[in-house]
C-alpha positions in Angstrom: 0.2 -0.1 0.1 2.8 2.6 1.1 4.7 1.6 -2.3 1.5 2.5 -4.4 0.9 5.7 -2.2 4.4 6.6 -2.9 4.1 6.2 -6.8 0.8 8.1 -6.8 2.1 10.8 -4.6 5.0 11.3 -6.9 3.3 11.6 -10.0 0.5 13.7 -8.4 3.3 16.1 -7.3 4.7 16.3 -10.6 1.3 17.1 -12.0 0.6 20.1 -9.2 3.8 21.7 -9.6 3.1 22.1 -13.3 -0.4 23.0 -12.6 1.1 25.7 -10.5 3.4 26.7 -13.3 0.0 26.9 -15.5 -1.9 28.6 -12.8 1.0 31.4 -12.3 1.1 32.1 -16.1 -2.9 32.5 -16.2 -2.6 34.7 -13.2 0.1 36.8 -14.6 -1.6 37.2 -18.1 -5.5 37.2 -16.9 -5.3 38.2 -13.2 -9.1 37.7 -12.0 -10.7 39.7 -15.3 -13.9 38.6 -16.8 -11.8 36.3 -19.5 -10.2 34.7 -16.1 -13.7 34.3 -14.4 -15.5 33.1 -17.3 -12.7 30.4 -18.1 -12.5 28.9 -14.4 -16.4 28.5 -14.2 -15.9 26.8 -17.8 -13.5 24.6 -16.6 -15.4 23.6 -13.6 -17.9 21.5 -15.5 -15.6 19.1 -17.1 -13.3 19.2 -14.1 -16.2 17.8 -11.8 -16.8 14.9 -13.9 -13.0 14.1 -13.9 -12.9 14.4 -10.1 -15.9 12.4 -9.6 -15.3 9.6 -11.9 -11.3 9.6 -11.5 -11.0 9.9 -7.9 -14.6 9.1 -6.5 -17.7 7.2 -7.4 -16.1 5.1 -10.6 -13.0 3.9 -8.7 -15.0 3.0 -5.8 -17.5 0.8 -7.4 -15.2 -0.6 -10.2 -11.6 -1.1 -8.7 -13.4 -3.6 -6.3 -15.3 -5.6 -8.7 -12.1 -5.9 -11.4 -9.8 -6.7 -8.4 -12.3 -9.6 -7.2 -12.5 -11.1 -10.9 -8.8 -10.7 -11.6 -8.0 -12.6 -8.5 -10.9 -15.3 -8.7 -11.4 -15.7 -12.3 -8.2 -14.6 -14.0 -7.1 -11.9 -16.7 -9.4 -13.1 -19.2 -12.5 -12.8 -17.3 -11.3 -9.3 -16.1 -10.4 -8.1 -19.6 -14.1 -9.2 -20.6 -15.6 -7.2 -17.8 -13.2 -4.1 -18.6 -14.7 -4.5 -22.2 -18.5 -4.5 -21.0 -17.7 -1.2 -18.9 -15.8 0.5 -21.8 -18.8 -0.2 -24.2 -21.5 1.2 -21.9 -19.5 4.0 -21.1 -18.7 4.9 -24.5 -22.4 4.9 -25.3 -23.7 7.1 -22.4 -20.7 9.6 -22.3 -21.0 10.2 -26.0 -24.9 10.8 -25.4 -24.0 13.3 -22.4 -21.4 15.2 -24.4 -23.8 15.7 -27.4 -26.5 16.9 -25.1 -24.2 19.1 -23.4 -22.9 20.7 -26.4 -26.6 21.4 -27.4 -27.7 22.9 -24.1 -24.6 24.6 -22.5 -26.2 28.0 -22.3 -29.1 26.5 -19.9 -26.3 24.4 -18.1 -24.4 27.6 -17.2 -27.4 29.3 -16.3 -27.6 26.6 -13.7 -23.7 26.7 -12.8 -23.0 30.4 -13.4 -26.2 32.2 -12.4 -24.4 35.7 -11.4 -23.0 35.7 -15.0 -26.6 35.8 -16.7 -26.4 39.7 -16.4 -23.3 40.1 -18.1 -23.9 38.8 -21.7 -20.3 39.4 -22.6 -19.1 37.1 -19.8 -21.8 34.7 -20.1 -21.1 34.3 -23.8 -17.3 33.7 -23.2 -17.9 30.9 -20.5 -20.6 29.0 -23.0 -17.8 29.2 -25.8 -15.2 28.1 -23.5 -17.0 25.4 -21.9 -18.3 24.4 -25.6 -14.9 23.6 -26.7 -14.0 22.0 -23.3 -16.8 19.7 -22.5 -15.6 16.7 -24.8 -12.6 16.4 -22.2 -15.0 14.5 -20.2 -15.7 11.8 -22.4 -12.1 11.5 -22.6 -11.1 11.7 -19.2 -13.8 9.3 -17.8 -12.8 6.6 -20.2 -9.0 7.4 -18.8 -10.7 6.9 -15.4 -12.0 3.3 -16.4 -8.6 2.6 -17.5 -6.9 3.9 -14.6 -9.3 1.7 -12.4 -8.2 -1.4 -14.3 -4.3 -0.8 -13.8 -4.8 0.1 -10.1 -6.7 -3.0 -9.7 -3.4 -5.0 -11.2 -1.4 -3.2 -8.6 0.2 -0.9 -11.6 0.0 2.7 -10.4 2.5 4.7 -12.3 0.8 5.3 -15.9 -2.8 6.2 -14.1 -1.0 8.7 -11.8 1.2 10.2 -14.5 -1.8 10.8 -16.8 -2.9 14.1 -15.5 0.5 15.5 -15.9 -0.4 15.9 -19.8 -3.3 18.2 -18.8 -1.0 20.8 -17.4 1.6 20.4 -20.5 -0.9 20.7 -23.0 -2.7 23.5 -21.2 1.0 25.3 -20.9 2.1 24.5 -24.5 -1.6 26.0 -26.1 -1.5 28.9 -23.8 2.0 29.9 -24.9 2.0 28.8 -28.5 -1.8 29.1 -29.5 -2.6 32.5 -27.8 -1.4 35.0 -30.5 -3.8 33.0 -33.2 -6.8 33.4 -31.1 -9.2 36.2 -29.9 -7.6 35.8 -26.2 -5.9 33.4 -23.9 -9.0 31.9 -22.5 -9.7 29.9 -26.3 -6.2 28.5 -26.4 -6.3 27.1 -22.8 -9.8 25.5 -23.6 -8.3 23.8 -26.6 -5.4 22.6 -24.7 -7.8 21.1 -22.0 -9.6 19.1 -24.8 -6.5 17.6 -26.4 -4.8 17.0 -23.1 -7.8 14.7 -22.7 -7.0 12.6 -25.8 -3.3 12.4 -25.0 -4.4 11.0 -21.3 -6.6 8.4 -23.0 -3.9 7.1 -25.5 -1.3 6.8 -22.7 -3.5 4.6 -20.3 -4.5 2.3 -23.6 -0.8 2.2 -24.2 -0.2 1.1 -20.3 -2.8 -1.4 -20.4 -1.4 -3.1 -23.4 1.9 -3.1 -22.0 0.2 -5.1 -18.6 -1.3 -7.6 -20.9 -4.8 -6.5 -21.5 -5.9 -5.6 -24.9 -9.4 -3.8 -25.1 -11.7 -4.2 -28.0 -15.0 -2.5 -28.1 -18.0 -4.7 -28.3 -21.8 -3.9 -28.5 -22.9 -2.1 -25.2 -24.9 -4.3 -23.4 -26.2 -3.8 -19.8 -25.2 -7.4 -18.7 -25.8 -8.3 -14.8 -22.4 -7.4 -13.7 -22.8 -3.9 -15.3 -26.1 -3.7 -13.7 -24.4 -4.3 -10.5 -21.5 -1.9 -11.1 -23.7 1.2 -12.1 -26.1 0.0 -9.0 -23.0 0.6 -6.8 -21.5 3.6 -8.5 -24.7 5.8 -8.7 -24.9 6.6 -5.0 -21.1 6.9 -4.7 -21.3 9.9 -7.4 -22.6 12.0 -4.4 -20.8 10.1 -1.5 -17.4 10.1 -2.7 -17.5 13.4 -4.7 -19.0 15.5 -1.9 -16.1 17.6 -1.8 -16.0 18.8 -5.5 -19.6 19.2 -5.1 -19.3 21.3 -2.4 -16.5 23.2 -4.3 -18.8 23.6 -7.3 -21.3 25.4 -4.9 -18.6 27.7 -4.0 -18.2 28.5 -7.5 -22.0 29.1 -8.2 -22.0 31.6 -5.1 -18.8 32.9 -6.5 -20.5 34.1 -9.5 -23.5 36.1 -7.2 -20.3 38.0 -5.5 -18.1 41.0 -6.8 -16.6 40.5 -9.9 -13.1 38.6 -9.8 -14.1 36.2 -6.8 -14.6 33.1 -8.8 -11.0 33.7 -9.9 -10.1 34.3 -6.3 -11.6 31.2 -5.3 -10.0 28.9 -8.1 -6.4 30.4 -7.2 -6.9 29.7 -3.2 -8.4 26.3 -4.0 -5.5 25.4 -6.5 -3.1 26.1 -3.7 -4.9 24.0 -1.3 -5.6 21.2 -3.5 -1.4 20.8 -3.9 -1.3 18.6 -0.5 -4.8 17.2 -0.8 -4.0 15.6 -4.0 -0.5 14.7 -3.2 -1.5 13.3 0.1 -5.4 12.6 0.5 -6.0 11.1 -2.9 -2.8 9.3 -3.3 -3.3 7.1 0.1 -7.2 6.8 -0.7 -6.3 5.5 -4.3 -3.9 3.0 -2.9 -5.9 2.2 0.2 -9.2 1.0 -1.7 -7.7 -2.1 -2.9 -5.6 -3.0 0.1 -8.9 -2.6 2.0 -11.1 -4.4 -0.4 -8.2 -7.3 -0.4 -8.4 -7.7 3.5 -12.0 -7.6 3.6 -12.6 -10.2 1.0 -10.2 -12.5 3.2 -12.3 -12.0 6.3 -9.4 -10.1 7.7 -11.4 -7.0 9.8 -8.2 -6.3 12.0 -6.1 -6.1 9.2 -8.5 -3.5 7.5 -8.9 -1.6 10.7 -4.6 -1.6 11.2 -4.5 -0.2 7.4 -7.1 2.4 8.0 -5.4 3.8 11.1 -1.9 3.8 9.5 -3.4 5.7 6.8 -5.0 8.1 9.3 -1.7 8.4 11.1 0.5 9.2 7.8 -2.4 11.5 6.3 -2.1 13.8 9.5 1.4 13.9 9.8 1.4 15.3 6.3 -1.5 17.5 6.1 -1.5 19.0 9.3 1.9 20.8 8.8 0.5 21.7 5.3 -2.9 23.4 6.6 -0.9 25.2 9.4 1.5 26.4 7.0 -1.4 27.6 4.4 -3.7 29.1 6.8 -1.2 31.2 8.9 0.9 31.9 6.2 -2.0 32.2 3.5 -0.8 35.8 2.4 2.8 35.3 2.0 2.1 32.0 -0.1 -0.1 34.1 -2.5 2.5 36.7 -2.6 5.1 34.3 -3.9 3.1 32.2 -6.0 1.0 34.8 -8.1 1.4 38.6 -7.2 3.1 39.7 -10.6 1.5 41.1 -13.9 -2.3 41.5 -13.8 -2.5 39.7 -10.4 -2.0 42.4 -7.9 -1.1 42.7 -4.4 -4.4 43.6 -3.1 -5.9 40.6 -5.1 -3.1 38.6 -3.2 -4.6 39.6 0.2 -8.1 38.6 -0.9 -7.3 35.1 -2.4 -4.5 34.7 1.0 -8.0 35.3 3.4 -9.9 32.4 1.1 -7.0 30.0 0.9 -6.6 30.3 4.9 -10.2 29.3 5.1 -9.8 26.3 2.8 -6.9 25.2 4.4 -8.4 25.0 7.6 -10.3 22.0 6.4 -7.4 20.7 4.8 -6.8 17.5 7.4 -10.5 16.9 7.0 -10.6 16.9 3.5 -8.0 14.0 3.2 -9.5 12.1 6.1 -12.8 11.8 4.0 -10.6 10.2 1.5 -9.3 7.6 3.4 -12.3 6.7 5.3 -14.8 6.4 2.4 -12.6 3.1 1.4 -13.7 1.6 4.7 -17.6 2.0 3.2 -16.6 1.4 -0.2 -14.3 -1.7 0.3 -17.3 -3.6 1.8 -19.7 -2.6 -1.3 -21.3 0.1 0.8 -22.1 3.4 -1.2 -25.4 4.3 0.4 -24.1 5.6 3.7 -21.3 7.9 2.1 -24.2 9.1 -0.2 -26.5 10.0 2.7 -23.5 11.7 4.6 -22.6 13.5 1.0 -26.2 14.9 0.8 -26.3 16.1 4.3 -22.8 17.8 4.1 -23.8 19.3 0.4 -27.0 21.0 2.0 -25.3 22.1 5.2 -22.3 23.6 2.7 -25.2 25.5 0.7 -26.8 26.8 3.8 -23.7 28.1 5.3 -22.8 29.6 1.8 -26.1 31.4 1.9 -25.4 33.1 5.6 -21.9 33.7 4.9 -21.8 35.3 1.2 -22.6 38.8 2.2 -20.5 39.5 5.4 -17.5 37.4 4.2 -17.7 37.6 0.7 -14.8 35.3 -1.3 -14.3 33.6 2.2 -17.5 32.6 2.7 -17.6 29.8 0.2 -14.1 28.6 1.6 -15.0 28.5 5.1 -18.5 26.8 4.4 -16.6 23.9 2.4 -14.2 23.2 5.5 -16.8 23.2 7.7 -19.2 20.5 5.7 -16.0 18.6 5.1 -15.3 18.3 8.6 -19.3 17.4 9.3 -18.3 14.9 6.7 -15.5 13.2 8.1 -17.0 13.1 11.6 -20.1 10.9 10.4 -17.9 8.6 8.3 -15.6 8.1 11.6 -18.4 7.7 13.8 -20.3 5.2 11.8 -17.3 3.2 10.8 -17.0 3.0 14.9 -19.9 2.3 15.7 -20.0 -0.8 13.0 -17.0 -2.2 14.5 -14.8 -1.5 10.9 -12.4 1.3 12.7 -11.2 2.4 16.1 -7.9 4.1 17.1 -5.3 1.4 18.0 -3.0 2.0 20.8 0.0 3.4 18.5 -2.6 5.8 17.0 -3.7 6.9 20.4 -0.3 7.8 21.5 0.6 9.3 18.3 -2.2 11.6 17.3 -2.1 14.1 20.1 1.6 14.5 20.0 1.1 15.2 16.1 -1.4 17.8 17.1 1.0 19.4 19.7 3.7 19.6 17.1 1.4 21.4 15.1 0.6 23.7 17.6 4.0 24.6 18.0 4.5 25.1 14.5 1.6 27.6 14.0 2.9 29.9 16.7 6.5 29.9 15.7 5.4 31.3 12.1 3.1 33.5 13.7 6.0 34.8 15.3 8.3 34.8 12.5 5.7 36.8 10.4 5.4 39.3 13.0 8.8 40.8 12.1 8.5 40.8 8.7 8.3 44.4 7.1 5.0 45.5 5.6 4.2 44.7 2.0 4.7 42.0 -0.8 6.5 38.9 1.0 10.2 38.4 -1.0 11.1 34.9 -1.7 14.0 34.8 1.0 11.0 36.0 3.8 9.1 32.9 2.4 12.0 30.6 2.3 12.6 31.6 6.2 8.8 30.9 7.0 9.4 27.3 5.4 12.5 26.4 7.0 11.2 28.0 10.5 7.9 25.7 9.9 9.7 22.7 9.0 12.6 22.8 11.8 10.0 23.2 14.5 7.1 20.5 13.3 9.7 18.2 12.6 11.9 18.7 15.4 9.1 18.8 18.0 7.7 15.8 16.3 10.8 14.1 16.7 11.2 15.5 20.2 7.8 14.3 21.2 8.2 11.0 19.4 5.0 11.8 17.2 6.8 10.1 14.1 7.7 6.7 14.5 11.2 6.5 12.5 11.7 2.9 13.1 8.7 2.2 10.8 10.2 4.3 8.2 13.7 3.1 8.4 12.1 -0.5 7.9 10.1 0.9 5.1 13.0 2.2 3.2 15.2 -1.0 4.0 12.3 -3.3 2.2 12.8 -0.8 -0.9 16.5 -1.1 -0.9 16.5 -5.1 -1.0 13.6 -4.9 -3.7 15.8 -2.8 -5.6 
């Protein structure tokens, strides 16, 4: 599991770094103007499908199913199941794509109601979304093939595919912009072409793994019906974080101009540790827990959840503290240049701080949901997810006027905390999760190390001169935070170096 999480995390980190390079370019060229607002709203729709299918409901339903077939019936049966799923998905994804292209203006009246009164911005959003909407067709098929490879224990190609999204976006923005009406069109075409490239990469990886997929006539076989029954409720249950962010965007279109862009930049920074840590751990954990449950090893599944919880907390807590306490310096260094002003950096920093407060619970949702999905239960996360979405919407409506762009971010964090707590409580009551003795010792010590880090960062920032944070100042903050958290964690024995050394030793032996 740890090796798989490391592979996914490494490639996800590469994708996030390239994503930052892309976002830095967008911020410098577009800032938070109308083109940026229209592009980010347009990107939200295909991106929602990508995250729901690639990181949520589809993997939750498909990976345990094909993993079980692969281990009990062999490669030929697993290939047949993958072909059935591919045929059905090609059919209905194609239908959704065509309908989306036809009815896009009406879709955006729902997704971006605040743009309806601005014909220019609304028109741009419709044009950008129509260009990018086919991306969901390619990326959802990519998610299917990623699930096949993950079930086979091959994580590299599936984790590397999103890198192409950023590579093509940057290339098209730099190379195609002079030939387009504005940079938004170049970015939109880059998104769609990247979907084609990702799908081709996964097809190649599957062939290397020994699985060649053909496209039969689509049929709703009993296995397909069972798959989609498991998948449908998980669309909300596993993707609640993305649904909450979509609500934030809808509310953002009703706020002052530029709010959509501010929320986007803040969320992008927050997504770096969430994707590298939470998504990687959840992706690697699901097949492990599914296998342990299939073997009747409930204690082993509980132990896996405990170790994943510790690992995620150790890594997300310092990220959450750093991004919340030092949010404005982070935005200064990353984005304040060109069309992205110092004042915009302060506003985006406040939104980032609100997002970052919920970072540990965002990640906990990622590792707790496999405890349900591995047992075939997608209904419980669905119910909790619906409640969290309703709570998020209610808090958005309460916060939107007094807190402006901070409101949606804070509402998302609080709703995710609600989601994580309920998931943990229900798993505990069912006997599927409880803190074991190592976790009971380490978790309080990890929290104390985090408190020391927060105090050190606040004191360090207090001595900085006013104005934009410089790169040396930012590096000093990073050094202080890392030393205090790492040193404090070692002194408090919050981190188990014995397990880390054993893991490294095992990796050296395999090499």
